[in-house]
LUMLUMDREN-2810 file (N, C-alpha, C; in Angstrom, 1 decimal):
<atoms>
<atom><aa>M</aa><ch>A</ch><at>N</at><xx>65.9</xx><yy>-58.2</yy><zz>101.2</zz></atom>
<atom><aa>M</aa><ch>A</ch><at>CA</at><xx>66.0</xx><yy>-58.2</yy><zz>102.6</zz></atom>
<atom><aa>M</aa><ch>A</ch><at>C</at><xx>65.1</xx><yy>-57.4</yy><zz>103.3</zz></atom>
<atom><aa>A</aa><ch>A</ch><at>N</at><xx>64.6</xx><yy>-56.3</yy><zz>102.7</zz></atom>
<atom><aa>A</aa><ch>A</ch><at>CA</at><xx>63.5</xx><yy>-55.4</yy><zz>103.2</zz></atom>
<atom><aa>A</aa><ch>A</ch><at>C</at><xx>62.2</xx><yy>-56.4</yy><zz>103.4</zz></atom>
<atom><aa>H</aa><ch>A</ch><at>N</at><xx>61.9</xx><yy>-57.3</yy><zz>102.7</zz></atom>
<atom><aa>H</aa><ch>A</ch><at>CA</at><xx>60.7</xx><yy>-58.0</yy><zz>102.8</zz></atom>
<atom><aa>H</aa><ch>A</ch><at>C</at><xx>60.9</xx><yy>-58.8</yy><zz>103.9</zz></atom>
<atom><aa>E</aa><ch>A</ch><at>N</at><xx>61.8</xx><yy>-59.6</yy><zz>104.3</zz></atom>
<atom><aa>E</aa><ch>A</ch><at>CA</at><xx>62.0</xx><yy>-60.3</yy><zz>105.5</zz></atom>
<atom><aa>E</aa><ch>A</ch><at>C</at><xx>61.9</xx><yy>-59.6</yy><zz>106.7</zz></atom>
<atom><aa>T</aa><ch>A</ch><at>N</at><xx>62.5</xx><yy>-58.3</yy><zz>106.7</zz></atom>
<atom><aa>T</aa><ch>A</ch><at>CA</at><xx>62.5</xx><yy>-57.4</yy><zz>107.9</zz></atom>
<atom><aa>T</aa><ch>A</ch><at>C</at><xx>61.0</xx><yy>-56.8</yy><zz>108.1</zz></atom>
<atom><aa>I</aa><ch>A</ch><at>N</at><xx>60.3</xx><yy>-56.5</yy><zz>107.1</zz></atom>
<atom><aa>I</aa><ch>A</ch><at>CA</at><xx>58.9</xx><yy>-56.2</yy><zz>107.3</zz></atom>
<atom><aa>I</aa><ch>A</ch><at>C</at><xx>58.0</xx><yy>-57.2</yy><zz>107.8</zz></atom>
<atom><aa>H</aa><ch>A</ch><at>N</at><xx>58.3</xx><yy>-58.5</yy><zz>107.3</zz></atom>
<atom><aa>H</aa><ch>A</ch><at>CA</at><xx>57.4</xx><yy>-59.5</yy><zz>107.8</zz></atom>
<atom><aa>H</aa><ch>A</ch><at>C</at><xx>57.7</xx><yy>-59.7</yy><zz>109.2</zz></atom>
<atom><aa>L</aa><ch>A</ch><at>N</at><xx>59.1</xx><yy>-59.8</yy><zz>109.6</zz></atom>
<atom><aa>L</aa><ch>A</ch><at>CA</at><xx>59.3</xx><yy>-60.1</yy><zz>111.1</zz></atom>
<atom><aa>L</aa><ch>A</ch><at>C</at><xx>58.8</xx><yy>-58.9</yy><zz>111.8</zz></atom>
<atom><aa>G</aa><ch>A</ch><at>N</at><xx>58.7</xx><yy>-57.6</yy><zz>111.3</zz></atom>
<atom><aa>G</aa><ch>A</ch><at>CA</at><xx>58.1</xx><yy>-56.7</yy><zz>112.3</zz></atom>
<atom><aa>G</aa><ch>A</ch><at>C</at><xx>56.6</xx><yy>-56.8</yy><zz>112.4</zz></atom>
<atom><aa>L</aa><ch>A</ch><at>N</at><xx>56.0</xx><yy>-57.2</yy><zz>111.4</zz></atom>
<atom><aa>L</aa><ch>A</ch><at>CA</at><xx>54.5</xx><yy>-57.6</yy><zz>111.5</zz></atom>
<atom><aa>L</aa><ch>A</ch><at>C</at><xx>54.4</xx><yy>-58.7</yy><zz>112.5</zz></atom>
<atom><aa>Y</aa><ch>A</ch><at>N</at><xx>55.2</xx><yy>-59.7</yy><zz>112.6</zz></atom>
<atom><aa>Y</aa><ch>A</ch><at>CA</at><xx>55.0</xx><yy>-60.6</yy><zz>113.5</zz></atom>
<atom><aa>Y</aa><ch>A</ch><at>C</at><xx>55.3</xx><yy>-60.1</yy><zz>114.9</zz></atom>
<atom><aa>V</aa><ch>A</ch><at>N</at><xx>56.2</xx><yy>-59.3</yy><zz>115.1</zz></atom>
<atom><aa>V</aa><ch>A</ch><at>CA</at><xx>56.4</xx><yy>-58.6</yy><zz>116.4</zz></atom>
<atom><aa>V</aa><ch>A</ch><at>C</at><xx>55.3</xx><yy>-57.9</yy><zz>116.9</zz></atom>
<atom><aa>I</aa><ch>A</ch><at>N</at><xx>54.9</xx><yy>-57.0</yy><zz>116.0</zz></atom>
<atom><aa>I</aa><ch>A</ch><at>CA</at><xx>53.9</xx><yy>-56.1</yy><zz>116.3</zz></atom>
<atom><aa>I</aa><ch>A</ch><at>C</at><xx>52.3</xx><yy>-56.9</yy><zz>116.5</zz></atom>
<atom><aa>F</aa><ch>A</ch><at>N</at><xx>52.1</xx><yy>-57.6</yy><zz>115.7</zz></atom>
<atom><aa>F</aa><ch>A</ch><at>CA</at><xx>50.7</xx><yy>-58.3</yy><zz>116.1</zz></atom>
<atom><aa>F</aa><ch>A</ch><at>C</at><xx>50.8</xx><yy>-59.6</yy><zz>116.7</zz></atom>
<atom><aa>G</aa><ch>A</ch><at>N</at><xx>51.9</xx><yy>-60.1</yy><zz>117.0</zz></atom>
<atom><aa>G</aa><ch>A</ch><at>CA</at><xx>52.0</xx><yy>-61.4</yy><zz>117.7</zz></atom>
<atom><aa>G</aa><ch>A</ch><at>C</at><xx>52.4</xx><yy>-61.1</yy><zz>119.2</zz></atom>
<atom><aa>V</aa><ch>A</ch><at>N</at><xx>53.5</xx><yy>-60.0</yy><zz>119.4</zz></atom>
<atom><aa>V</aa><ch>A</ch><at>CA</at><xx>54.0</xx><yy>-60.0</yy><zz>120.6</zz></atom>
<atom><aa>V</aa><ch>A</ch><at>C</at><xx>53.4</xx><yy>-58.7</yy><zz>121.2</zz></atom>
<atom><aa>I</aa><ch>A</ch><at>N</at><xx>53.5</xx><yy>-57.6</yy><zz>120.7</zz></atom>
<atom><aa>I</aa><ch>A</ch><at>CA</at><xx>53.1</xx><yy>-56.3</yy><zz>121.1</zz></atom>
<atom><aa>I</aa><ch>A</ch><at>C</at><xx>51.6</xx><yy>-56.4</yy><zz>121.5</zz></atom>
<atom><aa>M</aa><ch>A</ch><at>N</at><xx>50.8</xx><yy>-56.8</yy><zz>120.5</zz></atom>
<atom><aa>M</aa><ch>A</ch><at>CA</at><xx>49.4</xx><yy>-56.8</yy><zz>120.7</zz></atom>
<atom><aa>M</aa><ch>A</ch><at>C</at><xx>48.8</xx><yy>-57.8</yy><zz>121.6</zz></atom>
<atom><aa>L</aa><ch>A</ch><at>N</at><xx>49.8</xx><yy>-58.6</yy><zz>122.1</zz></atom>
<atom><aa>L</aa><ch>A</ch><at>CA</at><xx>49.2</xx><yy>-59.9</yy><zz>122.8</zz></atom>
<atom><aa>L</aa><ch>A</ch><at>C</at><xx>48.2</xx><yy>-59.4</yy><zz>124.1</zz></atom>
<atom><aa>P</aa><ch>A</ch><at>N</at><xx>48.7</xx><yy>-58.3</yy><zz>124.9</zz></atom>
<atom><aa>P</aa><ch>A</ch><at>CA</at><xx>47.7</xx><yy>-57.9</yy><zz>126.0</zz></atom>
<atom><aa>P</aa><ch>A</ch><at>C</at><xx>46.5</xx><yy>-57.4</yy><zz>125.5</zz></atom>
<atom><aa>V</aa><ch>A</ch><at>N</at><xx>46.3</xx><yy>-56.9</yy><zz>124.3</zz></atom>
<atom><aa>V</aa><ch>A</ch><at>CA</at><xx>45.0</xx><yy>-56.5</yy><zz>123.7</zz></atom>
<atom><aa>V</aa><ch>A</ch><at>C</at><xx>44.2</xx><yy>-57.7</yy><zz>123.4</zz></atom>
<atom><aa>Y</aa><ch>A</ch><at>N</at><xx>45.0</xx><yy>-58.7</yy><zz>122.9</zz></atom>
<atom><aa>Y</aa><ch>A</ch><at>CA</at><xx>44.1</xx><yy>-59.9</yy><zz>122.6</zz></atom>
<atom><aa>Y</aa><ch>A</ch><at>C</at><xx>43.7</xx><yy>-60.4</yy><zz>123.9</zz></atom>
<atom><aa>V</aa><ch>A</ch><at>N</at><xx>44.3</xx><yy>-60.7</yy><zz>125.0</zz></atom>
<atom><aa>V</aa><ch>A</ch><at>CA</at><xx>44.1</xx><yy>-61.1</yy><zz>126.3</zz></atom>
<atom><aa>V</aa><ch>A</ch><at>C</at><xx>43.0</xx><yy>-60.3</yy><zz>126.8</zz></atom>
<atom><aa>M</aa><ch>A</ch><at>N</at><xx>43.1</xx><yy>-59.1</yy><zz>126.8</zz></atom>
<atom><aa>M</aa><ch>A</ch><at>CA</at><xx>42.0</xx><yy>-58.2</yy><zz>127.4</zz></atom>
<atom><aa>M</aa><ch>A</ch><at>C</at><xx>40.7</xx><yy>-58.4</yy><zz>126.6</zz></atom>
<atom><aa>I</aa><ch>A</ch><at>N</at><xx>40.7</xx><yy>-58.6</yy><zz>125.1</zz></atom>
<atom><aa>I</aa><ch>A</ch><at>CA</at><xx>39.4</xx><yy>-58.8</yy><zz>124.6</zz></atom>
<atom><aa>I</aa><ch>A</ch><at>C</at><xx>39.0</xx><yy>-60.1</yy><zz>124.8</zz></atom>
<atom><aa>A</aa><ch>A</ch><at>N</at><xx>39.8</xx><yy>-61.2</yy><zz>124.9</zz></atom>
<atom><aa>A</aa><ch>A</ch><at>CA</at><xx>39.3</xx><yy>-62.5</yy><zz>125.4</zz></atom>
<atom><aa>A</aa><ch>A</ch><at>C</at><xx>38.6</xx><yy>-62.5</yy><zz>126.7</zz></atom>
<atom><aa>G</aa><ch>A</ch><at>N</at><xx>39.4</xx><yy>-61.7</yy><zz>127.6</zz></atom>
<atom><aa>G</aa><ch>A</ch><at>CA</at><xx>38.6</xx><yy>-61.7</yy><zz>129.1</zz></atom>
<atom><aa>G</aa><ch>A</ch><at>C</at><xx>37.5</xx><yy>-60.9</yy><zz>128.9</zz></atom>
<atom><aa>W</aa><ch>A</ch><at>N</at><xx>37.3</xx><yy>-60.0</yy><zz>128.4</zz></atom>
<atom><aa>W</aa><ch>A</ch><at>CA</at><xx>35.9</xx><yy>-59.3</yy><zz>128.2</zz></atom>
<atom><aa>W</aa><ch>A</ch><at>C</at><xx>34.9</xx><yy>-60.1</yy><zz>127.7</zz></atom>
<atom><aa>L</aa><ch>A</ch><at>N</at><xx>35.1</xx><yy>-61.1</yy><zz>126.8</zz></atom>
<atom><aa>L</aa><ch>A</ch><at>CA</at><xx>34.1</xx><yy>-61.9</yy><zz>126.1</zz></atom>
<atom><aa>L</aa><ch>A</ch><at>C</at><xx>33.8</xx><yy>-63.2</yy><zz>127.0</zz></atom>
<atom><aa>V</aa><ch>A</ch><at>N</at><xx>34.9</xx><yy>-63.9</yy><zz>127.6</zz></atom>
<atom><aa>V</aa><ch>A</ch><at>CA</at><xx>34.7</xx><yy>-65.1</yy><zz>128.4</zz></atom>
<atom><aa>V</aa><ch>A</ch><at>C</at><xx>34.8</xx><yy>-64.9</yy><zz>129.9</zz></atom>
<atom><aa>G</aa><ch>A</ch><at>N</at><xx>35.0</xx><yy>-63.9</yy><zz>130.3</zz></atom>
<atom><aa>G</aa><ch>A</ch><at>CA</at><xx>35.3</xx><yy>-63.8</yy><zz>131.7</zz></atom>
<atom><aa>G</aa><ch>A</ch><at>C</at><xx>34.1</xx><yy>-63.4</yy><zz>132.4</zz></atom>
<atom><aa>K</aa><ch>A</ch><at>N</at><xx>34.1</xx><yy>-63.6</yy><zz>133.8</zz></atom>
<atom><aa>K</aa><ch>A</ch><at>CA</at><xx>32.8</xx><yy>-63.3</yy><zz>134.6</zz></atom>
<atom><aa>K</aa><ch>A</ch><at>C</at><xx>33.1</xx><yy>-62.1</yy><zz>135.4</zz></atom>
<atom><aa>P</aa><ch>A</ch><at>N</at><xx>32.2</xx><yy>-61.4</yy><zz>135.8</zz></atom>
<atom><aa>P</aa><ch>A</ch><at>CA</at><xx>30.7</xx><yy>-61.5</yy><zz>135.1</zz></atom>
<atom><aa>P</aa><ch>A</ch><at>C</at><xx>30.9</xx><yy>-60.8</yy><zz>133.6</zz></atom>
<atom><aa>R</aa><ch>A</ch><at>N</at><xx>30.0</xx><yy>-61.4</yy><zz>132.9</zz></atom>
<atom><aa>R</aa><ch>A</ch><at>CA</at><xx>29.9</xx><yy>-61.0</yy><zz>131.6</zz></atom>
<atom><aa>R</aa><ch>A</ch><at>C</at><xx>29.0</xx><yy>-59.9</yy><zz>131.3</zz></atom>
<atom><aa>N</aa><ch>A</ch><at>N</at><xx>29.6</xx><yy>-58.9</yy><zz>130.7</zz></atom>
<atom><aa>N</aa><ch>A</ch><at>CA</at><xx>28.9</xx><yy>-57.5</yy><zz>130.6</zz></atom>
<atom><aa>N</aa><ch>A</ch><at>C</at><xx>29.0</xx><yy>-57.2</yy><zz>129.1</zz></atom>
<atom><aa>Y</aa><ch>A</ch><at>N</at><xx>28.1</xx><yy>-57.7</yy><zz>128.3</zz></atom>
<atom><aa>Y</aa><ch>A</ch><at>CA</at><xx>28.2</xx><yy>-57.5</yy><zz>126.8</zz></atom>
<atom><aa>Y</aa><ch>A</ch><at>C</at><xx>27.8</xx><yy>-56.2</yy><zz>126.4</zz></atom>
<atom><aa>R</aa><ch>A</ch><at>N</at><xx>27.2</xx><yy>-55.3</yy><zz>127.2</zz></atom>
<atom><aa>R</aa><ch>A</ch><at>CA</at><xx>27.1</xx><yy>-53.9</yy><zz>127.0</zz></atom>
<atom><aa>R</aa><ch>A</ch><at>C</at><xx>28.3</xx><yy>-53.3</yy><zz>127.0</zz></atom>
<atom><aa>G</aa><ch>A</ch><at>N</at><xx>29.1</xx><yy>-53.4</yy><zz>128.1</zz></atom>
<atom><aa>G</aa><ch>A</ch><at>CA</at><xx>30.3</xx><yy>-52.7</yy><zz>128.2</zz></atom>
<atom><aa>G</aa><ch>A</ch><at>C</at><xx>31.5</xx><yy>-53.2</yy><zz>127.1</zz></atom>
<atom><aa>V</aa><ch>A</ch><at>N</at><xx>31.3</xx><yy>-54.4</yy><zz>126.6</zz></atom>
<atom><aa>V</aa><ch>A</ch><at>CA</at><xx>32.1</xx><yy>-55.0</yy><zz>125.8</zz></atom>
<atom><aa>V</aa><ch>A</ch><at>C</at><xx>31.7</xx><yy>-54.1</yy><zz>124.3</zz></atom>
<atom><aa>A</aa><ch>A</ch><at>N</at><xx>30.5</xx><yy>-54.2</yy><zz>124.1</zz></atom>
<atom><aa>A</aa><ch>A</ch><at>CA</at><xx>30.0</xx><yy>-53.5</yy><zz>122.9</zz></atom>
<atom><aa>A</aa><ch>A</ch><at>C</at><xx>30.4</xx><yy>-51.8</yy><zz>122.9</zz></atom>
<atom><aa>L</aa><ch>A</ch><at>N</at><xx>30.2</xx><yy>-51.4</yy><zz>124.0</zz></atom>
<atom><aa>L</aa><ch>A</ch><at>CA</at><xx>30.7</xx><yy>-50.0</yy><zz>124.1</zz></atom>
<atom><aa>L</aa><ch>A</ch><at>C</at><xx>32.2</xx><yy>-49.8</yy><zz>123.7</zz></atom>
<atom><aa>A</aa><ch>A</ch><at>N</at><xx>33.0</xx><yy>-50.7</yy><zz>124.3</zz></atom>
<atom><aa>A</aa><ch>A</ch><at>CA</at><xx>34.4</xx><yy>-50.6</yy><zz>124.2</zz></atom>
<atom><aa>A</aa><ch>A</ch><at>C</at><xx>34.8</xx><yy>-50.8</yy><zz>122.8</zz></atom>
<atom><aa>F</aa><ch>A</ch><at>N</at><xx>34.1</xx><yy>-51.8</yy><zz>122.1</zz></atom>
<atom><aa>F</aa><ch>A</ch><at>CA</at><xx>34.5</xx><yy>-52.1</yy><zz>120.7</zz></atom>
<atom><aa>F</aa><ch>A</ch><at>C</at><xx>34.1</xx><yy>-51.0</yy><zz>119.8</zz></atom>
<atom><aa>G</aa><ch>A</ch><at>N</at><xx>32.9</xx><yy>-50.5</yy><zz>120.0</zz></atom>
<atom><aa>G</aa><ch>A</ch><at>CA</at><xx>32.5</xx><yy>-49.2</yy><zz>119.5</zz></atom>
<atom><aa>G</aa><ch>A</ch><at>C</at><xx>33.5</xx><yy>-48.0</yy><zz>119.6</zz></atom>
<atom><aa>Y</aa><ch>A</ch><at>N</at><xx>34.0</xx><yy>-47.9</yy><zz>120.7</zz></atom>
<atom><aa>Y</aa><ch>A</ch><at>CA</at><xx>35.1</xx><yy>-46.9</yy><zz>120.9</zz></atom>
<atom><aa>Y</aa><ch>A</ch><at>C</at><xx>36.4</xx><yy>-47.0</yy><zz>120.2</zz></atom>
<atom><aa>I</aa><ch>A</ch><at>N</at><xx>36.9</xx><yy>-48.5</yy><zz>120.3</zz></atom>
<atom><aa>I</aa><ch>A</ch><at>CA</at><xx>38.0</xx><yy>-48.9</yy><zz>119.6</zz></atom>
<atom><aa>I</aa><ch>A</ch><at>C</at><xx>37.9</xx><yy>-48.7</yy><zz>118.0</zz></atom>
<atom><aa>F</aa><ch>A</ch><at>N</at><xx>36.6</xx><yy>-49.0</yy><zz>117.4</zz></atom>
<atom><aa>F</aa><ch>A</ch><at>CA</at><xx>36.5</xx><yy>-48.9</yy><zz>116.0</zz></atom>
<atom><aa>F</aa><ch>A</ch><at>C</at><xx>36.3</xx><yy>-47.7</yy><zz>115.6</zz></atom>
<atom><aa>A</aa><ch>A</ch><at>N</at><xx>35.7</xx><yy>-46.7</yy><zz>116.4</zz></atom>
<atom><aa>A</aa><ch>A</ch><at>CA</at><xx>35.5</xx><yy>-45.2</yy><zz>116.1</zz></atom>
<atom><aa>A</aa><ch>A</ch><at>C</at><xx>36.9</xx><yy>-44.7</yy><zz>116.0</zz></atom>
<atom><aa>F</aa><ch>A</ch><at>N</at><xx>37.8</xx><yy>-45.1</yy><zz>117.1</zz></atom>
<atom><aa>F</aa><ch>A</ch><at>CA</at><xx>39.2</xx><yy>-44.5</yy><zz>117.2</zz></atom>
<atom><aa>F</aa><ch>A</ch><at>C</at><xx>40.0</xx><yy>-44.8</yy><zz>115.8</zz></atom>
<atom><aa>I</aa><ch>A</ch><at>N</at><xx>39.8</xx><yy>-46.2</yy><zz>115.5</zz></atom>
<atom><aa>I</aa><ch>A</ch><at>CA</at><xx>40.5</xx><yy>-46.7</yy><zz>114.2</zz></atom>
<atom><aa>I</aa><ch>A</ch><at>C</at><xx>39.9</xx><yy>-45.8</yy><zz>113.1</zz></atom>
<atom><aa>V</aa><ch>A</ch><at>N</at><xx>38.7</xx><yy>-45.6</yy><zz>112.9</zz></atom>
<atom><aa>V</aa><ch>A</ch><at>CA</at><xx>38.1</xx><yy>-44.7</yy><zz>111.8</zz></atom>
<atom><aa>V</aa><ch>A</ch><at>C</at><xx>38.6</xx><yy>-43.4</yy><zz>111.7</zz></atom>
<atom><aa>V</aa><ch>A</ch><at>N</at><xx>38.7</xx><yy>-42.8</yy><zz>112.9</zz></atom>
<atom><aa>V</aa><ch>A</ch><at>CA</at><xx>39.2</xx><yy>-41.5</yy><zz>113.1</zz></atom>
<atom><aa>V</aa><ch>A</ch><at>C</at><xx>40.8</xx><yy>-41.4</yy><zz>112.6</zz></atom>
<atom><aa>I</aa><ch>A</ch><at>N</at><xx>41.5</xx><yy>-42.3</yy><zz>112.9</zz></atom>
<atom><aa>I</aa><ch>A</ch><at>CA</at><xx>42.9</xx><yy>-42.5</yy><zz>112.5</zz></atom>
<atom><aa>I</aa><ch>A</ch><at>C</at><xx>43.1</xx><yy>-42.6</yy><zz>111.1</zz></atom>
<atom><aa>I</aa><ch>A</ch><at>N</at><xx>42.2</xx><yy>-43.5</yy><zz>110.5</zz></atom>
<atom><aa>I</aa><ch>A</ch><at>CA</at><xx>42.4</xx><yy>-43.8</yy><zz>109.0</zz></atom>
<atom><aa>I</aa><ch>A</ch><at>C</at><xx>42.0</xx><yy>-42.5</yy><zz>108.4</zz></atom>
<atom><aa>V</aa><ch>A</ch><at>N</at><xx>40.8</xx><yy>-42.0</yy><zz>108.8</zz></atom>
<atom><aa>V</aa><ch>A</ch><at>CA</at><xx>40.3</xx><yy>-40.6</yy><zz>107.9</zz></atom>
<atom><aa>V</aa><ch>A</ch><at>C</at><xx>41.2</xx><yy>-39.6</yy><zz>108.1</zz></atom>
<atom><aa>G</aa><ch>A</ch><at>N</at><xx>41.9</xx><yy>-39.5</yy><zz>109.2</zz></atom>
<atom><aa>G</aa><ch>A</ch><at>CA</at><xx>42.7</xx><yy>-38.3</yy><zz>109.6</zz></atom>
<atom><aa>G</aa><ch>A</ch><at>C</at><xx>44.3</xx><yy>-38.6</yy><zz>108.6</zz></atom>
<atom><aa>M</aa><ch>A</ch><at>N</at><xx>44.6</xx><yy>-39.8</yy><zz>108.5</zz></atom>
<atom><aa>M</aa><ch>A</ch><at>CA</at><xx>45.7</xx><yy>-40.2</yy><zz>107.7</zz></atom>
<atom><aa>M</aa><ch>A</ch><at>C</at><xx>45.4</xx><yy>-40.0</yy><zz>106.3</zz></atom>
<atom><aa>F</aa><ch>A</ch><at>N</at><xx>44.3</xx><yy>-40.2</yy><zz>105.8</zz></atom>
<atom><aa>F</aa><ch>A</ch><at>CA</at><xx>43.8</xx><yy>-40.0</yy><zz>104.3</zz></atom>
<atom><aa>F</aa><ch>A</ch><at>C</at><xx>43.7</xx><yy>-38.4</yy><zz>104.1</zz></atom>
<atom><aa>V</aa><ch>A</ch><at>N</at><xx>43.4</xx><yy>-37.7</yy><zz>104.9</zz></atom>
<atom><aa>V</aa><ch>A</ch><at>CA</at><xx>43.2</xx><yy>-36.3</yy><zz>104.9</zz></atom>
<atom><aa>V</aa><ch>A</ch><at>C</at><xx>44.5</xx><yy>-35.7</yy><zz>104.9</zz></atom>
<atom><aa>L</aa><ch>A</ch><at>N</at><xx>45.5</xx><yy>-36.1</yy><zz>105.9</zz></atom>
<atom><aa>L</aa><ch>A</ch><at>CA</at><xx>47.0</xx><yy>-35.7</yy><zz>105.9</zz></atom>
<atom><aa>L</aa><ch>A</ch><at>C</at><xx>47.5</xx><yy>-36.1</yy><zz>104.6</zz></atom>
<atom><aa>G</aa><ch>A</ch><at>N</at><xx>47.4</xx><yy>-37.1</yy><zz>104.0</zz></atom>
<atom><aa>G</aa><ch>A</ch><at>CA</at><xx>47.9</xx><yy>-37.6</yy><zz>102.7</zz></atom>
<atom><aa>G</aa><ch>A</ch><at>C</at><xx>47.5</xx><yy>-36.6</yy><zz>101.6</zz></atom>
<atom><aa>V</aa><ch>A</ch><at>N</at><xx>46.3</xx><yy>-36.5</yy><zz>101.5</zz></atom>
<atom><aa>V</aa><ch>A</ch><at>CA</at><xx>45.7</xx><yy>-35.5</yy><zz>100.5</zz></atom>
<atom><aa>V</aa><ch>A</ch><at>C</at><xx>46.3</xx><yy>-34.1</yy><zz>100.6</zz></atom>
<atom><aa>V</aa><ch>A</ch><at>N</at><xx>46.3</xx><yy>-33.6</yy><zz>101.9</zz></atom>
<atom><aa>V</aa><ch>A</ch><at>CA</at><xx>46.8</xx><yy>-32.2</yy><zz>101.8</zz></atom>
<atom><aa>V</aa><ch>A</ch><at>C</at><xx>48.3</xx><yy>-32.2</yy><zz>101.7</zz></atom>
<atom><aa>T</aa><ch>A</ch><at>N</at><xx>49.1</xx><yy>-33.2</yy><zz>102.1</zz></atom>
<atom><aa>T</aa><ch>A</ch><at>CA</at><xx>50.5</xx><yy>-33.2</yy><zz>102.1</zz></atom>
<atom><aa>T</aa><ch>A</ch><at>C</at><xx>50.8</xx><yy>-33.4</yy><zz>100.2</zz></atom>
<atom><aa>S</aa><ch>A</ch><at>N</at><xx>50.0</xx><yy>-34.2</yy><zz>99.6</zz></atom>
<atom><aa>S</aa><ch>A</ch><at>CA</at><xx>50.2</xx><yy>-34.1</yy><zz>98.1</zz></atom>
<atom><aa>S</aa><ch>A</ch><at>C</at><xx>49.9</xx><yy>-33.0</yy><zz>97.3</zz></atom>
<atom><aa>L</aa><ch>A</ch><at>N</at><xx>49.0</xx><yy>-32.1</yy><zz>98.0</zz></atom>
<atom><aa>L</aa><ch>A</ch><at>CA</at><xx>48.9</xx><yy>-30.8</yy><zz>97.4</zz></atom>
<atom><aa>L</aa><ch>A</ch><at>C</at><xx>50.1</xx><yy>-29.8</yy><zz>97.5</zz></atom>
<atom><aa>F</aa><ch>A</ch><at>N</at><xx>51.0</xx><yy>-29.8</yy><zz>98.3</zz></atom>
<atom><aa>F</aa><ch>A</ch><at>CA</at><xx>52.0</xx><yy>-29.1</yy><zz>98.5</zz></atom>
<atom><aa>F</aa><ch>A</ch><at>C</at><xx>53.5</xx><yy>-29.8</yy><zz>98.2</zz></atom>
<atom><aa>T</aa><ch>A</ch><at>N</at><xx>53.4</xx><yy>-31.0</yy><zz>97.8</zz></atom>
<atom><aa>T</aa><ch>A</ch><at>CA</at><xx>54.6</xx><yy>-31.8</yy><zz>97.4</zz></atom>
<atom><aa>T</aa><ch>A</ch><at>C</at><xx>54.7</xx><yy>-31.8</yy><zz>95.9</zz></atom>
<atom><aa>P</aa><ch>A</ch><at>N</at><xx>55.8</xx><yy>-31.6</yy><zz>95.1</zz></atom>
<atom><aa>P</aa><ch>A</ch><at>CA</at><xx>55.9</xx><yy>-31.9</yy><zz>93.7</zz></atom>
<atom><aa>P</aa><ch>A</ch><at>C</at><xx>55.8</xx><yy>-33.3</yy><zz>93.3</zz></atom>
<atom><aa>F</aa><ch>A</ch><at>N</at><xx>55.4</xx><yy>-33.6</yy><zz>92.2</zz></atom>
<atom><aa>F</aa><ch>A</ch><at>CA</at><xx>55.3</xx><yy>-34.9</yy><zz>91.7</zz></atom>
<atom><aa>F</aa><ch>A</ch><at>C</at><xx>56.8</xx><yy>-35.5</yy><zz>91.7</zz></atom>
</atoms>
């Protein structure tokens, strides 16, 4: 039961909730005027933000594992 629920949640998150983000990115790339420098800057910010989140979660996991018993 949990697997079906998880898969349904992934479809909802990446298919429905992220739809405005997909439209925004498509508009950046195919819209007029085409400003590739701005798009590259925005992608750089998004990528850096994702890296900061992943590294922060890793550090939080390591710190939490030091204080919790096995």
